[in-house]
Backbone bond lengths (Angstrom), bond angles and torsions (degrees), N, CA, C in turn:
res aa  C-N    CA-C-N  psi(-1)  N-CA   C-N-CA  omega(-1)  CA-C   N-CA-C  phi
1 X - - - 1.373 - - 1.508 107.96 -
2 X 1.384 118.59 118.03 1.460 119.93 -175.13 1.484 109.99 -77.23
3 X 1.419 115.68 143.55 1.392 119.55 174.35 1.494 108.03 -123.35
4 X 1.351 119.71 137.07 1.371 122.01 -176.76 1.560 103.27 -116.08
5 X 1.332 115.19 148.40 1.436 121.72 -177.69 1.618 104.84 -125.53
6 X 1.323 113.74 134.33 1.434 118.98 172.73 1.519 109.95 -122.09
7 X 1.313 117.64 117.25 1.505 118.83 -178.40 1.476 106.23 -78.24
8 X 1.371 115.60 131.71 1.455 123.06 179.76 1.581 108.67 -98.37
9 X 1.424 110.81 -48.07 1.505 113.28 -174.45 1.546 104.04 -154.10
10 X 1.317 116.43 143.21 1.479 122.43 174.50 1.564 104.29 -148.10
11 X 1.351 112.20 115.31 1.458 119.35 174.42 1.509 107.26 -132.27
12 X 1.296 118.16 -173.36 1.478 126.25 -178.45 1.534 108.95 -60.25
13 X 1.286 116.61 -33.94 1.585 120.54 -178.51 1.396 117.67 -116.36
14 X 1.358 121.03 -10.65 1.509 121.56 -171.53 1.524 108.57 -134.77
15 X 1.299 112.96 139.10 1.503 119.74 176.43 1.533 105.00 -137.66
16 X 1.312 113.77 128.40 1.502 120.28 179.50 1.569 106.82 -136.05
17 X 1.312 111.64 132.43 1.468 115.25 176.77 1.494 107.98 -152.41
18 X 1.360 112.84 153.29 1.432 121.53 175.60 1.560 112.82 -93.07
19 X 1.264 119.27 141.26 1.487 123.84 174.78 1.410 107.87 -111.95
20 X 1.370 118.43 115.72 1.436 124.02 179.81 1.534 106.64 -104.07
21 X 1.420 111.36 101.19 1.411 120.33 -174.09 1.546 105.96 -147.35
22 X 1.269 118.31 138.62 1.469 119.67 178.78 1.550 112.66 -54.38
23 X 1.365 115.71 -40.42 1.453 119.28 172.82 1.534 108.51 -85.89
24 X 1.330 114.89 102.88 1.464 117.68 -170.63 1.460 119.82 -83.81
25 X 1.320 114.17 5.92 1.533 117.34 -173.75 1.533 110.83 -123.86
26 X 1.254 124.58 -40.31 1.392 123.48 -165.10 1.524 115.79 -63.39
27 X 1.294 117.40 -50.48 1.419 123.57 179.56 1.661 112.47 -68.08
28 X 1.330 114.32 -49.90 1.438 114.44 176.42 1.556 114.85 -58.06
29 X 1.312 113.88 -40.88 1.452 121.06 -178.13 1.575 110.77 -65.34
30 X 1.365 113.80 -44.59 1.428 117.27 176.29 1.607 109.78 -58.47
31 X 1.205 114.25 -48.91 1.510 118.94 -179.29 1.526 112.85 -56.80
32 X 1.304 115.88 -49.42 1.468 121.70 178.33 1.527 113.88 -63.08
33 X 1.396 114.49 -43.28 1.481 115.10 177.50 1.476 116.00 -64.08
34 X 1.336 116.22 -37.74 1.450 118.35 -176.80 1.609 106.02 -79.49
35 X 1.315 119.08 -35.61 1.456 121.51 -177.95 1.592 112.93 -60.75
36 X 1.327 116.24 -43.80 1.431 123.26 -177.62 1.528 113.80 -58.35
37 X 1.373 117.69 -26.41 1.436 122.48 -178.60 1.498 110.28 -82.19
38 X 1.325 120.54 -12.74 1.443 121.04 -173.98 1.506 113.23 -79.27
39 X 1.326 112.25 144.61 1.467 118.23 177.48 1.556 112.27 -57.25
40 X 1.342 117.47 136.57 1.371 120.90 178.92 1.519 116.68 87.91
41 X 1.340 116.17 -9.58 1.487 122.70 -178.98 1.588 109.47 -87.89
42 X 1.315 119.15 120.81 1.412 121.76 179.75 1.522 110.07 -101.90
43 X 1.323 123.67 -15.06 1.387 125.19 -178.60 1.543 106.91 -160.34
44 X 1.281 117.22 135.07 1.355 123.01 173.02 1.612 109.82 -153.65
45 X 1.246 113.78 123.47 1.508 118.90 -177.88 1.478 109.36 -160.80
46 X 1.368 113.27 177.62 1.452 115.87 170.49 1.506 105.81 -134.42
47 X 1.309 111.19 143.67 1.484 121.29 -173.80 1.558 108.53 -114.45
48 X 1.327 114.39 137.06 1.489 114.23 175.88 1.516 104.78 -144.61
49 X 1.352 115.21 115.34 1.453 121.38 -173.34 1.533 107.70 -65.82
50 X 1.302 120.00 -50.10 1.468 120.55 175.42 1.488 112.51 -150.06
51 X 1.330 119.06 119.06 1.484 120.91 -168.71 1.598 114.57 -56.99
52 X 1.366 116.14 -21.55 1.462 114.34 -177.61 1.599 113.20 -90.42
53 X 1.308 113.68 -15.21 1.432 115.91 -173.96 1.541 118.19 -128.61
54 X 1.383 113.87 -5.19 1.473 117.84 -175.93 1.561 109.41 -132.17
55 X 1.324 115.28 160.46 1.415 120.45 176.69 1.491 110.41 -100.59
56 X 1.274 119.05 148.71 1.392 123.20 176.99 1.562 113.72 -64.93
57 X 1.357 115.81 137.62 1.449 119.70 177.84 1.571 105.21 -113.20
58 X 1.330 113.60 123.50 1.474 118.88 -177.98 1.499 103.82 -94.83
59 X 1.343 116.89 136.19 1.453 126.25 -177.93 1.624 109.69 -123.21
60 X 1.260 113.93 127.33 1.546 116.51 174.38 1.545 101.98 -131.30
61 X 1.335 110.50 123.51 1.544 116.65 176.28 1.628 105.25 -120.74
62 X 1.266 112.53 134.43 1.472 118.41 177.11 1.543 112.50 -112.09
63 X 1.318 117.67 168.22 1.462 122.44 173.77 1.513 112.46 -80.26
64 X 1.255 120.11 2.32 1.490 122.65 179.86 1.546 112.74 97.55
65 X 1.319 112.93 -8.68 1.507 111.03 -178.51 1.552 110.99 -84.10
66 X 1.349 114.81 -11.19 1.442 120.05 -179.76 1.501 103.46 -137.85
67 X 1.365 118.19 153.37 1.393 124.86 170.78 1.474 108.40 -86.69
68 X 1.346 118.92 136.08 1.471 122.57 -179.72 1.438 116.73 -53.49
69 X 1.454 115.44 -34.35 1.493 122.45 -179.53 1.581 108.55 -63.13
70 X 1.403 114.62 -40.56 1.406 120.90 175.33 1.575 110.64 -57.37
71 X 1.359 112.36 -48.32 1.446 115.89 179.96 1.591 111.86 -59.83
72 X 1.359 115.56 -40.42 1.424 118.56 -178.11 1.504 109.00 -67.03
73 X 1.292 122.37 -42.33 1.402 124.72 177.20 1.555 111.31 -55.23
74 X 1.424 115.64 -47.51 1.367 120.40 178.12 1.528 113.58 -60.78
75 X 1.363 114.44 -40.50 1.473 120.90 177.97 1.496 111.99 -61.00
76 X 1.398 117.50 -48.54 1.469 120.65 177.84 1.460 113.97 -62.47
77 X 1.320 119.30 -36.11 1.498 123.97 176.62 1.549 105.23 -62.06
78 X 1.269 116.82 -52.33 1.538 120.07 -179.25 1.490 111.68 -60.45
79 X 1.270 119.62 -38.68 1.505 123.40 178.93 1.580 105.19 -63.67
80 X 1.294 117.67 -45.41 1.489 120.36 178.53 1.509 110.23 -57.31
81 X 1.389 117.43 -45.96 1.441 121.95 -177.42 1.508 109.35 -65.14
82 X 1.335 117.80 -39.75 1.398 119.15 -179.64 1.591 113.82 -67.86
83 X 1.284 114.78 -37.73 1.473 121.98 171.79 1.540 111.71 -60.27
84 X 1.353 115.04 -46.02 1.444 116.03 178.86 1.527 114.67 -64.48
85 X 1.413 115.52 -39.13 1.482 120.01 176.52 1.525 110.92 -65.73
86 X 1.306 115.37 -34.25 1.448 117.78 -178.62 1.569 108.69 -68.57
87 X 1.320 114.23 -45.45 1.462 121.20 178.81 1.474 108.75 -57.93
88 X 1.303 123.77 -45.63 1.458 128.52 -177.37 1.555 107.33 -62.52
89 X 1.347 121.36 -47.39 1.366 127.63 -179.04 1.506 111.28 -62.86
90 X 1.421 115.52 -42.81 1.461 122.98 -177.38 1.574 106.27 -64.61
91 X 1.218 116.92 -48.42 1.567 124.47 -179.66 1.549 109.53 -54.09
92 X 1.347 114.55 -45.95 1.486 124.52 177.97 1.481 108.42 -58.94
93 X 1.419 116.00 -49.00 1.489 119.69 179.33 1.505 113.97 -62.26
94 X 1.371 114.04 -34.33 1.421 116.48 -177.61 1.577 108.24 -72.82
95 X 1.308 118.35 -36.97 1.454 121.07 178.42 1.531 109.46 -63.61
96 X 1.360 116.60 -43.35 1.452 121.40 173.39 1.575 116.67 -54.84
97 X 1.394 110.75 -44.13 1.365 120.41 -179.10 1.563 110.68 -63.70
98 X 1.326 114.12 -51.34 1.451 122.90 176.71 1.545 112.57 -49.60
99 X 1.359 112.67 -47.18 1.449 121.62 179.61 1.478 108.68 -58.90
100 X 1.263 117.66 -49.71 1.471 123.89 -177.29 1.523 109.01 -62.36
101 X 1.339 117.50 -40.04 1.448 121.74 -178.85 1.561 108.40 -64.93
102 X 1.366 118.24 -37.37 1.439 120.54 -175.26 1.543 110.15 -75.63
103 X 1.355 120.61 -29.61 1.464 129.07 -178.11 1.466 108.90 -129.55
104 X 1.308 121.35 72.79 1.439 125.35 -174.28 1.528 114.31 -60.84
105 X 1.346 117.23 -28.50 1.515 116.75 -175.75 1.541 114.59 -97.35
106 X 1.355 117.94 7.13 1.459 117.11 -177.94 1.480 116.48 -108.06
107 X 1.383 117.24 36.68 1.418 122.82 -179.47 1.493 111.56 -82.95
């Protein structure tokens, strides 16, 4: 599923960009939720005027101690790590499930 990004504003303290993706909430929400936890971030959210006709705008504001691009890079790295951990845990759960299916009485 292709995702397009349009940069709206980038300054020392503020980053704003549009995410053009058929799923208008998952990626912007993940970015905003992870960004607000980062040191130096004073505001992180996504704004969507109307889900049927507009694209979400992600906003990251910092106190100036960090550049918002640095925050975004950290957020994307954390999201990748979360996805990898989830995949590892899911694969382990699948192996356990398959083992139980093969030996239903040995739990």
